[in-house]
C-alpha positions as CSV (number, residue, x, y, z in Angstrom):
1,M,23.4,10.4,-0.4
2,R,22.1,13.9,1.0
3,D,25.3,15.7,2.3
4,K,28.7,14.7,3.7
5,T,27.7,13.3,7.2
6,H,25.8,10.8,5.7
7,E,28.5,9.8,3.4
8,D,30.9,9.7,6.1
9,F,28.8,7.8,7.9
10,I,28.0,5.2,5.0
11,V,31.5,4.9,4.4
12,R,32.9,4.0,8.1
13,W,29.5,1.8,8.2
14,A,30.4,-0.1,4.6
15,N,34.2,-0.8,6.4
16,F,32.9,-2.2,9.1
17,V,30.8,-4.4,6.9
18,R,34.0,-5.7,5.1
19,E,35.5,-6.7,8.1
20,N,32.6,-8.0,9.5
21,P,30.3,-9.8,6.3
22,D,26.7,-10.8,7.5
23,K,26.9,-9.2,10.6
24,W,24.1,-7.0,12.3
25,I,24.8,-4.4,14.4
26,S,23.4,-2.8,17.7
27,L,22.9,1.0,17.5
28,R,25.1,1.2,20.3
29,D,28.3,-0.3,18.4
30,L,27.4,1.6,15.4
31,A,27.9,4.2,17.7
32,E,31.2,3.5,19.2
33,E,32.3,2.8,15.6
34,V,31.0,6.0,13.7
35,Y,32.0,8.1,16.9
36,P,35.1,6.5,18.4
37,E,36.2,10.0,20.3
38,K,32.8,10.1,22.3
39,E,33.3,8.5,26.1
40,K,29.7,7.7,26.7
41,Y,26.4,6.6,24.1
42,D,24.5,10.1,25.4
43,D,21.4,11.1,24.2
44,A,22.9,13.6,21.4
45,T,24.7,10.3,19.8
46,R,21.7,8.2,20.4
47,S,19.7,11.0,18.3
48,A,22.1,11.7,15.4
49,I,22.5,7.7,14.8
50,S,19.3,7.1,14.8
51,Q,18.4,10.0,12.5
52,L,21.1,9.0,9.9
53,V,19.8,5.3,10.3
54,N,16.6,6.4,9.8
55,I,17.1,8.5,6.7
56,L,20.0,5.4,5.1
57,V,16.8,3.0,5.5
58,E,14.6,4.9,3.3
59,E,17.1,5.7,1.0
60,G,17.6,1.6,0.7
61,Y,21.0,1.6,2.0
62,L,20.2,0.2,5.4
63,A,17.7,-3.0,6.8
64,K,16.7,-2.4,10.7
65,K,15.3,-4.9,12.9
66,R,14.5,-4.6,16.6
67,V,15.0,-7.0,19.4
68,G,13.9,-6.8,22.6
69,K,14.9,-3.1,23.3
70,I,18.1,-3.4,21.1
71,M,17.9,-2.2,17.7
72,Y,19.9,-3.6,14.7
73,V,21.3,-2.6,11.4
74,Y,23.0,-4.0,8.7
75,L,24.1,-2.3,5.3
76,K,22.3,-3.7,2.0
77,K,24.9,-6.2,0.0
78,S,23.8,-4.6,-2.7
79,K,25.0,-1.0,-1.8
80,I,28.7,-2.1,-0.6
81,H,30.1,-1.8,-3.8
82,L,29.5,1.8,-3.9
83,F,31.2,2.5,-0.9
84,E,34.6,0.6,-1.6
85,E,37.8,2.5,-1.3
86,K,39.0,3.6,-4.3
87,K,42.7,2.4,-5.1
88,S,44.7,5.0,-6.2
89,T,47.8,4.4,-8.8
90,V,51.0,6.0,-8.7
91,V,51.8,6.9,-12.5
């Protein structure tokens, strides 16, 4: 991972994937998951998501496909284990 933003993004994405295995998600739906405080999928959000997705595709974390005008992404199963939540134990 390159920085904290990328890690936060992929951790939220990994959590979504654990809840919805084998599901491709549109960039619009991904933006709503990653930026829930945003009311609208605006140009700035679209640009930020696209840049992060492209970096993560290059690094081998995500796969992407286009269906018509909609871009979908998928977290590769071989990478999910890298972002599993650590369970802490109280001693």
